C-alpha positions in Angstrom: 86.4 88.8 93.6 88.5 91.5 95.2 85.8 93.4 97.1 84.7 90.4 99.2 88.1 89.5 100.0 89.0 93.0 101.1 85.9 93.1 103.3 87.0 89.7 105.1 90.4 91.3 105.3 89.1 94.3 107.3 87.0 92.1 109.4 90.1 90.0 110.2 92.0 93.1 111.0 89.5 94.1 113.7 89.5 90.6 115.1 93.2 90.7 115.5 93.2 94.3 117.1 90.7 93.1 119.6 92.3 89.9 120.2 95.6 91.6 121.2 94.0 94.0 123.4 92.2 90.9 125.2 95.3 88.9 125.4 97.5 91.8 126.2 100.2 90.2 124.0 102.2 91.9 121.1 101.6 90.1 117.8 104.4 88.4 116.0 103.4 88.3 112.4 101.7 89.8 109.4 99.3 88.5 107.0 99.6 89.3 103.2 96.7 87.5 101.5 93.2 87.3 100.1 90.7 86.4 101.3 91.8 88.4 104.4 94.6 90.6 105.3 95.8 91.8 108.6 98.2 93.5 110.8 100.6 91.3 113.1 98.7 88.4 114.4 101.3 86.6 116.7 99.5 85.2 119.9 96.0 86.6 118.7 95.1 83.1 118.0 95.9 81.6 121.5 93.4 78.9 122.3 93.4 77.9 126.0 97.0 78.4 126.3 97.6 75.6 124.4 100.9 76.3 122.3 104.5 75.6 122.0 107.1 78.2 123.0 107.5 81.0 120.5 111.2 80.3 120.5 110.5 76.6 119.2 108.2 78.1 116.5 110.8 80.6 115.4 113.3 77.7 115.0 111.0 75.6 113.1 110.0 78.3 110.8 113.5 79.4 110.1 114.3 75.7 109.1 111.1 75.9 106.9 112.6 79.1 105.1 115.7 77.5 104.5 113.8 74.5 102.6 111.8 77.1 100.8 114.9 78.9 99.6 116.8 75.8 98.7 114.2 75.3 96.0 114.8 71.5 95.9 111.2 70.7 95.7 108.3 72.4 94.1 105.4 71.9 91.9 105.8 69.9 88.8 103.5 72.5 86.9 102.5 76.1 88.0 99.3 77.8 86.7 98.8 81.5 87.1 95.5 82.9 86.5 95.7 86.5 85.2 93.5 89.4 84.3 94.5 90.2 80.9 96.0 88.2 77.9 99.0 90.6 78.2 99.7 89.6 81.8 99.4 86.0 81.0 101.9 86.3 78.2 104.3 88.3 80.6 104.0 85.8 83.5 104.3 83.0 81.2 107.9 84.1 80.2 108.9 85.7 83.5 108.3 82.6 85.8 110.3 80.5 83.1 113.1 83.0 83.4 113.3 82.8 87.3 112.8 79.2 87.6 115.2 78.0 90.3 114.4 81.3 92.2 110.6 80.9 92.3 109.2 77.8 90.6 111.5 74.9 90.9 114.1 74.5 88.2 112.3 72.0 85.8 108.7 73.3 86.5 106.2 73.7 83.8 104.6 77.0 83.7 101.1 78.1 82.2 99.8 81.4 82.7 96.3 82.2 81.5 93.7 84.7 81.4 90.3 84.5 82.9 88.3 85.8 80.1 84.8 85.7 81.8 81.8 87.3 80.2 80.5 88.2 83.6 82.1 91.6 84.8 82.3 90.1 88.2 84.5 87.2 87.2 84.0 83.5 87.8 84.5 83.6 91.6 87.6 81.5 92.9 85.8 78.4 92.7 84.6 78.3 89.1 87.7 80.4 88.5 90.1 77.6 89.6 88.3 75.1 87.5 88.5 77.3 84.4 92.2 78.1 85.0 93.1 74.6 85.1 91.0 73.6 82.0 92.7 76.5 80.0 96.1 75.4 81.3 95.5 71.7 80.5 94.9 72.9 76.7 97.7 75.3 76.7 100.1 72.4 78.2 98.9 69.9 75.3 99.5 72.6 72.6 102.7 74.1 73.8 104.5 71.0 75.5 102.6 68.0 74.6 102.0 67.6 78.2 98.9 66.0 80.0 98.2 67.7 83.3 95.7 65.0 84.3 98.3 62.3 83.6 100.8 64.4 86.0 98.4 64.5 88.6 97.5 60.8 88.2 100.9 59.8 88.4 101.6 61.4 91.6 102.7 64.9 90.5 101.7 68.1 92.1 100.3 71.3 90.6 100.2 74.9 92.0 97.7 77.3 90.9 97.8 81.1 91.8 94.9 83.7 91.6 96.2 87.2 90.8 93.0 89.0 89.9 91.9 92.3 91.3 92.7 96.0 91.0 94.8 96.3 94.3 93.0 99.4 95.3 94.4 99.6 98.9 97.8 99.4 97.5 97.5 102.3 95.2 99.4 103.9 93.4 101.8 100.9 93.2 99.8 98.6 91.0 99.3 101.4 88.5 103.0 101.9 88.3 103.1 98.2 87.3 100.4 98.9 84.5 97.7 97.0 86.5 100.1 93.9 86.8 99.3 93.7 90.6 101.3 90.7 91.1 104.2 92.3 89.6 104.5 94.7 92.4 108.2 94.6 93.7 109.8 93.8 96.8 113.3 94.9 97.9 115.0 91.5 97.2 116.4 90.8 93.7 116.6 87.7 91.5 118.6 87.1 88.2 116.6 87.6 85.1 118.6 87.2 81.8 121.8 88.0 83.7 120.5 91.2 85.2 119.4 91.8 88.8 115.8 92.4 89.0 113.5 93.1 91.9 111.7 89.9 93.2 107.9 90.4 92.7 105.3 89.5 95.1 103.9 86.6 92.9 107.5 85.0 92.7 107.9 85.4 96.4 104.5 83.4 97.0 105.5 80.8 94.6 108.8 80.2 96.3 107.0 80.0 99.7 104.1 77.7 98.5 106.5 75.2 96.6 107.2 73.5 99.9 103.8 72.1 100.0 104.4 70.2 96.6 106.0 67.2 98.1 103.2 66.9 100.9 100.3 66.8 98.1 101.0 64.1 95.4 98.3 63.8 92.9 96.8 67.3 94.0 96.3 70.7 92.7 96.8 73.5 95.4 95.1 76.8 95.0 96.7 80.0 96.6 96.3 83.5 96.2 99.1 85.5 94.6 99.6 87.9 97.4 99.7 85.6 100.6 103.0 84.8 102.1 103.2 82.8 105.3 105.7 80.8 107.2 103.7 78.0 108.9 104.8 77.3 112.6 103.0 73.8 112.4 105.3 73.0 109.4 104.0 71.7 106.1 101.4 69.1 107.2 100.6 66.5 104.5 97.4 66.4 102.5 96.0 63.4 100.8 93.3 61.8 103.6 90.5 63.9 102.0 89.5 64.8 98.6 89.6 68.5 99.5 91.4 70.4 102.3 91.9 74.0 103.3 94.6 75.8 105.1 93.5 77.2 108.7 94.7 78.2 111.8 93.4 75.6 114.2 92.8 75.3 118.0 90.3 73.7 120.4 86.6 74.9 120.2 86.3 78.2 122.2 83.5 78.7 124.7 81.1 81.5 124.2 83.1 84.3 126.1 86.4 83.4 123.9 84.3 83.2 120.8 83.2 86.7 121.4 86.7 88.1 122.5 88.2 86.6 119.3 85.5 88.1 117.1 84.9 84.8 115.5 81.4 85.9 114.5 82.9 88.5 112.1 84.4 85.9 109.6 84.3 82.3 108.3 85.8 79.4 110.3 86.9 75.9 109.7 85.3 73.4 112.4 86.9 69.6 112.5 84.9 66.9 114.4 86.2 63.7 115.9 86.1 61.8 112.8 88.6 64.5 111.2 86.0 65.9 108.7 85.8 69.6 108.5 83.0 72.0 107.6 82.9 75.8 107.1 81.1 77.9 109.7 80.3 81.4 108.1 80.1 84.6 110.2 77.7 83.6 113.1 77.6 83.7 116.8 78.7 81.2 119.1 75.0 80.1 119.8 74.2 79.7 116.2 77.5 78.1 115.2 76.7 75.5 118.1 73.2 75.0 116.7 74.6 74.6 113.1 77.2 72.1 114.1 74.8 69.9 116.2 74.5 67.4 113.4 78.3 67.6 112.7 79.4 65.7 115.7 81.6 66.8 118.6 83.9 69.7 117.4 87.5 69.0 118.4 89.1 72.2 116.6 88.0 75.4 115.0 89.8 78.3 113.4 89.9 80.9 110.9 90.4 79.8 107.1 93.1 81.1 104.9 91.1 80.3 101.8 93.8 78.3 100.1 92.8 74.9 99.3 93.8 71.8 97.5 91.8 69.1 95.5 92.9 65.5 94.8 92.8 64.7 90.9 89.8 62.4 91.4 87.4 65.2 92.8 89.0 67.7 90.3 87.8 65.5 87.4 84.5 65.1 88.5 84.2 68.9 89.3 85.2 69.8 85.8 82.6 67.6 84.5 80.0 68.7 86.7 80.4 72.3 86.0 81.1 71.9 82.4 78.0 74.0 81.4 79.1 77.0 83.6 82.6 76.9 82.4 81.5 76.9 78.6 79.1 79.8 79.4 81.4 82.0 81.3 78.5 83.8 83.1 78.1 82.2 86.5 80.0 83.1 89.6 80.8 80.4 92.2 83.3 80.9 95.1 84.8 78.0 96.9 83.5 78.7 100.4 79.9 79.3 99.9 79.4 77.2 96.8 81.6 74.3 97.2 82.7 73.6 100.8 79.5 74.8 102.7 77.0 72.9 100.4 79.1 69.9 100.5 79.4 69.9 104.4 76.3 71.6 105.8 72.8 70.3 106.0 70.3 71.6 103.4 68.3 73.5 106.2 71.5 75.3 107.7 73.0 76.0 104.2 69.7 77.7 103.1 69.6 79.8 106.2 73.1 81.0 105.8 72.6 81.7 102.0 69.5 83.9 102.4 71.9 86.2 104.3 74.0 86.5 101.1 71.0 87.5 98.6 70.3 84.3 97.6 66.8 82.8 97.5 65.9 79.7 99.6 65.1 78.0 96.3 68.2 78.9 94.9 70.1 77.7 97.9 68.3 74.4 98.3 68.6 73.7 94.5 72.4 74.3 94.6 72.6 72.1 97.9 70.8 69.4 96.2 73.3 69.6 93.4 76.3 69.4 95.4 74.9 66.7 97.5 74.3 64.4 94.4 77.8 65.3 93.5 79.3 64.3 97.0 77.3 60.9 96.7 78.9 60.3 93.3 82.5 61.3 94.4 82.3 59.2 97.5 80.9 56.1 95.7 83.4 56.2 92.9 86.4 57.2 95.4 85.4 55.8 98.8 89.1 55.6 100.0 89.1 59.2 100.9 87.2 61.5 103.3 85.4 64.4 101.9 86.7 67.7 103.3 89.6 68.2 105.9 91.6 71.1 107.5 95.5 71.4 107.1 96.7 73.4 110.1 99.4 76.2 109.7 99.9 76.7 113.4 99.6 79.5 115.7 102.1 82.1 115.9 103.1 81.7 112.4 104.9 84.6 110.3 102.6 86.3 108.0 103.7 89.4 105.8 101.0 91.5 104.2 102.0 93.7 101.1 98.3 94.2 100.0 97.8 97.7 101.9 100.1 100.5 101.1 100.8 101.0 104.7 101.6 97.4 105.4 103.8 97.3 102.2 105.9 100.0 103.6 105.9 98.5 107.2 106.7 95.0 106.0 109.4 96.2 103.5 111.2 98.2 106.3 111.0 95.4 108.5 114.2 94.0 107.0 116.0 96.8 109.0 114.7 95.3 112.2 116.5 93.7 115.1 113.8 91.0 116.1 113.5 87.4 115.3 110.8 88.2 112.8 113.0 90.6 110.8 115.8 88.0 110.6 113.2 85.6 109.3 112.1 88.0 106.6 115.8 88.8 105.5 116.5 85.1 105.5 113.4 84.3 103.3 114.2 87.3 100.7 117.8 86.4 100.7 118.6 90.0 101.6 122.1 90.1 103.1 122.8 91.2 106.6 122.5 95.0 107.2 126.3 95.5 107.5 127.1 94.5 103.9 128.7 97.3 102.2 128.4 97.7 98.4 131.3 99.0 96.5 129.4 101.2 94.3 127.6 102.8 97.0 129.4 105.7 98.4 126.8 107.2 100.4 127.3 106.8 104.2 125.2 104.7 106.4 124.6 106.9 109.4 122.7 104.6 112.0 124.6 103.9 115.0 123.5 100.1 114.6 123.5 100.4 110.9 119.7 99.6 110.3 119.5 100.4 106.7 119.4 97.8 104.0 121.1 98.5 100.6 120.4 96.1 97.6 121.8 96.1 94.1 122.1 100.0 94.3 124.9 102.8 93.6 125.3 106.2 94.8 128.1 108.6 94.7 127.6 110.5 97.9 125.1 111.3 100.5 123.6 109.7 103.6 121.0 106.9 104.3 119.3 106.5 107.8 116.9 103.7 108.6 115.8 103.0 105.2 115.7 100.3 102.4 117.3 101.2 99.1 116.8 98.4 96.3 117.7 98.7 92.7 118.6 102.3 93.0 121.1 104.4 91.1 121.7 108.1 92.0 124.4 110.8 92.3 123.5 112.2 95.6 121.1 110.7 98.2 119.6 112.1 101.5 117.0 110.1 102.8 115.6 108.9 106.3 113.1 106.3 106.9 112.4 105.7 103.4 111.6 102.9 101.1 113.0 103.0 97.5 112.5 100.3 94.9 113.6 100.7 91.3 114.7 104.5 91.2 117.2 106.1 89.1 117.7 110.0 89.8 120.6 112.6 89.9 119.4 113.6 93.4 117.1 112.2 95.8 116.0 114.2 99.2 113.0 112.5 101.1 112.0 111.6 104.6 109.2 108.9 105.6 108.5 108.3 101.8 108.1 105.5 99.4 109.6 106.2 95.9 108.7 103.4 93.4 109.5 102.9 89.8 110.8 106.3 89.2 113.1 107.8 86.8 114.0 111.6 87.3 116.6 113.2 84.9 116.3 116.8 86.3 119.3 118.4 87.9 117.6 119.4 90.9 116.5 115.9 91.5 113.6 114.3 93.7 113.0 116.7 96.6 109.7 115.2 98.2 107.6 116.6 101.0 107.6 114.2 104.2 105.6 111.0 103.9 105.0 111.2 100.2 104.5 108.2 97.9 105.8 109.0 94.4 105.6 106.8 91.4 106.1 106.8 87.6 103.6 104.9 85.2 105.2 104.4 81.7 102.6 104.4 79.0 104.1 102.8 75.8 101.0 103.7 73.6 101.1 107.3 74.3 104.8 107.4 75.3 104.1 109.3 78.3 105.6 108.9 81.6 103.0 109.8 84.3 103.7 110.8 87.9 101.1 109.7 90.4 101.6 110.4 94.0 99.8 109.6 97.4 100.8 109.7 101.1 101.9 107.0 103.4 98.8 107.4 105.6 96.3 107.3 102.6 94.3 104.1 101.7 94.1 104.1 98.1 90.8 102.2 98.3 89.1 105.2 100.0 90.3 107.6 97.1 90.6 105.2 94.3 87.8 107.0 92.0 88.9 110.5 93.3 91.3 112.8 91.4 93.6 114.0 93.8 95.1 117.6 93.4 98.5 116.4 93.2 97.8 114.1 90.4 96.8 114.3 86.8 94.4 111.4 86.9 92.5 109.4 89.5 93.9 105.9 90.2 90.8 104.6 88.6 91.4 106.6 85.6 95.1 105.2 85.3 93.6 101.7 85.9 91.4 102.1 82.9 94.3 103.7 80.8 96.2 100.6 81.4 93.4 98.2 80.5 94.8 97.1 77.3 98.5 97.8 78.0 101.0 95.2 77.1 103.2 95.2 80.2 106.2 93.9 78.5 106.0 96.9 76.3 105.7 99.3 79.2 108.4 97.5 81.2 110.7 97.8 78.2 110.0 101.7 78.0 110.7 101.8 81.8 114.0 100.0 81.4 115.2 102.3 78.6 114.3 105.4 80.6 116.3 103.9 83.6 119.2 103.0 81.4 119.3 106.5 79.7 119.1 108.5 82.9 121.8 106.3 84.6 124.3 107.3 81.8 123.6 110.9 82.7 124.4 110.6 86.5 
């Protein structure tokens, strides 16, 4: 699933870079997500100047963050789709431990593994149905709960996809023993009475919880590394059997279409009847031709991929794809295999799918199947329209941790002065920068005190323009660094990322400028690997290459971690940190 998502990510980055150049405006937010990731978007999606002031949006987004952090609402059940059984076991325990900080306090939690026969996976369409079906069985066996009944009674369920290697974030996912959604952020949560780093998945669950009360009777599907604060607020679902999150605006003309690079990725178009369709990577002329039969287009915008389904449609889809779910070999993604055949004409759908290595016969047969499904759905449940768009708003905040350089950039953002930095600190519950910790004796040498220190101790040293989270050391000398979960006698670094590291040497960590330094705890072999990179290196480009500074390639470490029980690996790491801390 990850390769296509990363392809879309790069396309959107190109779009936003060109859009920023075109508008001459500075972007105001980052994107953390599949199916696309980007650098700062800001006013890149500015449609004909029709937008409220950024100040008004910022106030609205701060209020949304306060609602998210209050955690007074949330999904009644949370389903996490994992890559391995070990990861599923871990998340089933962890999300219960952090209820009230991620899931709502009384949420049911079910983590399941996508044990698909096809090495390419089920795709996010079938994968959603399979994860729900497995979670339904788990809920019945574990808690005597009926997820179908929860939905039919007006409850809500959040489902999170977390699969993928995280190649562009390497070496950090390897340091988490392939548990990519467990990559840590500088904020902390309480786990069994101890301060632990907040994970990306927990941050996503906390953020998306706010949609629950707007979606009674629905399953909401999100990607486990996508955080966004919608400037349009949390718009209600329910008018349509299915809907999808998107950044909507008026239909652009051909010049605007080209300037925004809309031909490079999928869009959602909405007509005068408030019905939506997907338009996949086409020119303005082609889009206009494809949309002729759709009616007058009122709005269009890039899709976020995250969608929701009413329980009626979910039930029929589980029945429709029962054979594929049992066989575990087919692969259907939601955009090309659900939304497009449900909303496009057969001729147009076949044309598009032939560019995706499907034959006309295959495309037409699938369109016939989905047309029959649509007819049955609307005949049985005519009170709802088929497919709609839920606007998140232009100028929203998006924070992307899916690439190494953006992981560093967006974590260091908490040291900033602007409104977005303030919003991110508020969201992560990170105290203001002037908070001094009693056990952190190192000086903070910035004139404006731009370093952030969280749950850390140090006996001496200095910190400049850095983020230091869950770090315990004797003497520390760092500048423009990001340190997360580190224990060492001494630390000397600049422009570095130090992540999940235990160093007991008397000399301590003395790193070259710009280094990324991690440890991987291997419980079976009892080894502690050291894997490094640089802040300018994209792990995806060297994932299968053994770098001179490393004992293995990132891909080798991924394979070595394949059957690792992450709970055992984390216990090994915790013991190493505790033992080292005693010697400082």
